[in-house]
N, C-alpha and C positions, 0 to 999 in steps of 0.2 A: 467465585472469582470477582475481583473488583478492579476496575481500571480507574486510575487517577487522571482527571482532566484538569489541566492548568489553563485557566481562561485569562488571557492577557487583556489588559486595559488598552483600548484604542481611542482614536480621536474621531470616530464616526459620528458621535453625538456632540462633538465639541471638545475643546481643551479641558484637561482635568489633571489634578495632582497625581504624580507617579505614573503618568501615561506610559505605555509601552513596557510596563512591569506586570507581573502576575497579580491579577486582582482577586482571584479566588481559586480554590481547588475543590472540585466536586468528585464524587464517585459514581461510576456507572457500571453496570454488569455486562453490557453488550454495546456494540456500535449502534444498534437500533435505539438505544437510550440517549444517544448524542443529540444535543440541541439541533432542531431541524435546519437552522441556518448554516450549520456546519455539515450535518449529515448529507445535505443535498450535494455537497462536493464529492462525497463518496459514491453517490448513486448516479451522478451524471457521467458521461463519457469524457472525463478530464484525466489526462495522463498524469501520473504521479512521478515524482523524482525519487528514485530508489537510491539510497546511500548505503554503501558497504565499504569496509576497510580492505584495500588491496594489498598485494604482497609487499609493496613498498611502504606500507604503514600509512599511506595517505587515503583520504576519502575518495572513492570513485562514485560518480553520480550518473545515473542512466534514466532517461525518461522511459516509462513503460506503462502498460495498462494496469489498472488497479481493480482488485476484487477483495471481498471479505465475506465471512460467514459467521454471524453472531459476534463472538469475542475473538475471532481469529482473522488475521490478514493472510491472504493467499497470494503467494508469489510463484508465478508459473514462468519458467524460462527454458530455453533450449539447453540441453545438458552439456553441450560442448563449449558453452560460453564461459569466459573467465570469471564472470560474476558468480557463477554457480560454485566454482572452487572457493572463491572468497567467502560466500555465504556459508559454505560447509565449514571452512576454517574458523571463522569468527562466531558464527551462530547468532549474529545480531544484524538487524536491518533497521533503517530509518526511512520513512516515506513522507513526502511533502506533497500535498495537493493544494494548488493555488488556483483561485478563481480566475479564469482567463479574462474576465471583464473587470476585475478589481484585484490587483496584486496585493492589496492590504486586507484581503479576506482569504484566510488559509487554515488548514489543519495539518499538524505534524504528528506522526505516529512513530513511536519507538517500540520495536518488537523483538522477541527472541524465538528462534526456530525451535519448534517442538517436535515436528515430524517432517520427514522427507518421503515423498511418494514418487516412485519412478513410473513412467508411462508403461514400461514393459512388465510391471508387477502383475502376476497372474490374478491376484485377488483384488487389488485396488487401482490398477493402472487405468481402468475405464474412468475413474474419478478425475484423473489428470486431463484426459482427452475431453471429457464432458465439460470441465471447468474452462478449458481453453476455448472450446466452441461457444460457451456462454459469453466470455469476454470478447471474442471475435464479433459476435452479434451486437453486443453492447457498444463497441467502439467503431464498427464499420457499418452496422445496419444490415449486413449480409447474413444469409442463412448459413448454418454449419454445412460442411466442416470448415475449420480454420484453414484459410487459404494462403498462408505465408510461409509454409515449410520450405526450408532451403532445398532446392532440387539437386544440388551438387552432393549432398550427403543424405544418409538415412537419419534425418533429424529426429531425435527423441527428446521428450520433454520431462521435466522434473517439477513437482509441485512442493513448495515449502509451506507448511502450515505453521503460522507464527502466532504465538501468544502475545497480546498487547501488554506492554509494560506501562507506558505513559502516552498521553495525548496532550498536545497544546493546541489551543484555538486562538484565532485572532481575527478581528474585524467583522464587518457586516457586508452583506451582498451589495 
């Protein structure tokens, strides 16, 4: 598996010809191979913006917690949310992680859903809950279990395992 990374030229080091265009394309096999100045955005508790196409054909954007495993992006959502239906329908997601200290330092990921795991699945459902507990701790610093389940319903989760198609990077920290 090979992931294409488009590295945009930026002005962090000064003005240059063709700035803000793609300067190079590299290949990596895993997010672990991403340049550390961009990988740090994936590992810090920075909310990503998830983009999916809604029923009206327009892009819907939602801030949410980000997680990955090797060359896969993991999208964990409450099953009753509209974005779950949209993800199932389109099978494509886009994620943007922006450095909160410098909006001109970001990573964009385009991915395709490869698998869907339901929390109630008798064989793999524990993976959904375990991954949710992991990102709960990453983003809140609290010990598991995940503490934001909707008390008005029997909230069940779904985990979308997404293969990365392309990555774009921009800027410096």
